[in-house]
C-alpha positions as CSV (number, residue, x, y, z in Angstrom):
1,M,-2.1,-35.0,2.0
2,E,-3.3,-38.0,0.0
3,A,-6.6,-36.6,0.2
4,I,-5.4,-33.2,-0.4
5,R,-3.7,-34.4,-3.4
6,L,-7.2,-36.2,-4.4
7,K,-9.5,-33.4,-4.0
8,G,-7.4,-30.6,-4.4
9,S,-8.9,-28.8,-1.4
10,I,-8.2,-28.8,2.5
11,S,-11.7,-28.3,3.2
12,A,-12.8,-31.5,0.5
13,A,-10.0,-33.6,2.6
14,G,-10.9,-32.5,5.9
15,R,-14.6,-33.7,5.0
16,E,-13.0,-37.2,4.0
17,F,-12.1,-37.4,7.5
18,G,-15.1,-36.0,9.4
19,M,-13.0,-32.6,10.3
20,S,-13.9,-29.5,10.3
21,Y,-11.9,-26.8,7.5
22,R,-10.2,-24.5,10.7
23,R,-8.7,-28.3,12.2
24,A,-7.6,-29.7,8.5
25,W,-6.1,-26.1,8.0
26,L,-4.5,-26.1,11.4
27,L,-2.8,-29.6,10.4
28,V,-1.8,-28.8,7.4
29,D,-0.3,-25.5,8.7
30,E,2.1,-27.9,11.5
31,L,2.8,-29.9,8.6
32,N,4.4,-27.1,6.7
33,R,6.0,-25.7,9.8
34,M,7.8,-28.9,10.8
35,F,9.3,-29.4,7.3
36,A,12.0,-27.3,6.0
37,K,9.9,-26.7,2.9
38,P,6.1,-27.0,2.7
39,L,4.6,-29.9,1.8
40,V,1.3,-28.3,1.2
41,E,0.2,-25.1,-1.3
42,A,-3.3,-23.2,-0.4
43,H,-4.5,-21.0,-2.7
44,G,-7.7,-19.5,-0.5
45,G,-10.9,-17.6,-1.3
46,G,-11.8,-16.6,-4.5
47,R,-14.7,-17.7,-6.9
48,N,-14.2,-21.3,-7.0
49,G,-12.9,-21.4,-3.4
50,D,-10.2,-22.7,-1.9
51,G,-7.4,-24.9,-3.7
52,A,-4.7,-27.0,-2.5
53,V,-1.7,-29.1,-4.1
54,L,1.4,-30.8,-2.3
55,T,4.4,-29.6,-2.9
56,Q,7.4,-31.4,-4.8
57,M,8.4,-32.2,-1.1
58,G,4.9,-33.0,-0.1
59,E,5.0,-35.5,-2.9
60,K,8.0,-36.9,-1.4
61,V,6.9,-37.4,1.8
62,V,4.0,-38.8,0.8
63,S,5.9,-41.5,-1.1
64,F,8.3,-41.7,1.7
65,H,5.4,-42.5,3.9
66,R,3.8,-45.1,1.5
67,D,6.8,-46.9,1.3
68,A,7.6,-47.1,5.3
69,K,4.3,-48.3,5.5
70,R,5.2,-51.3,3.2
71,K,8.4,-52.2,4.4
72,I,6.7,-52.3,8.2
73,R,3.7,-54.5,7.0
74,R,6.1,-56.7,5.5
75,S,8.2,-57.2,8.3
76,A,5.8,-57.0,11.0
77,G,2.7,-58.4,9.5
78,R,2.3,-61.3,11.9
79,E,2.3,-58.5,14.8
80,I,-0.2,-56.3,12.6
81,K,-2.3,-59.2,12.7
82,G,-2.3,-59.7,15.9
83,I,-3.2,-56.3,17.1
84,E,-6.0,-55.7,14.6
85,S,-7.6,-59.3,15.5
86,A,-7.2,-58.0,19.1
87,L,-9.5,-54.7,18.3
88,A,-13.3,-54.2,19.1
89,D,-15.6,-55.0,16.6
């Protein structure tokens, strides 16, 4: 979702993660259906191609997610470092 905010496009955001437009669009569609209000508003087609923006609810969810990650890292930093050190190169 943050990539959609930065790129202004579902397809460009998907390319950031090596996924097809269809895969990115399906993920956005699933997120929009999971929440009471849509998180992403897409404007497809047209001369300039697709465009997408995060809705107010989308911005809130991104903010909640960032805050949760920060709190998890702070309270479980030692454990996370242990897991990260066990990852393959």
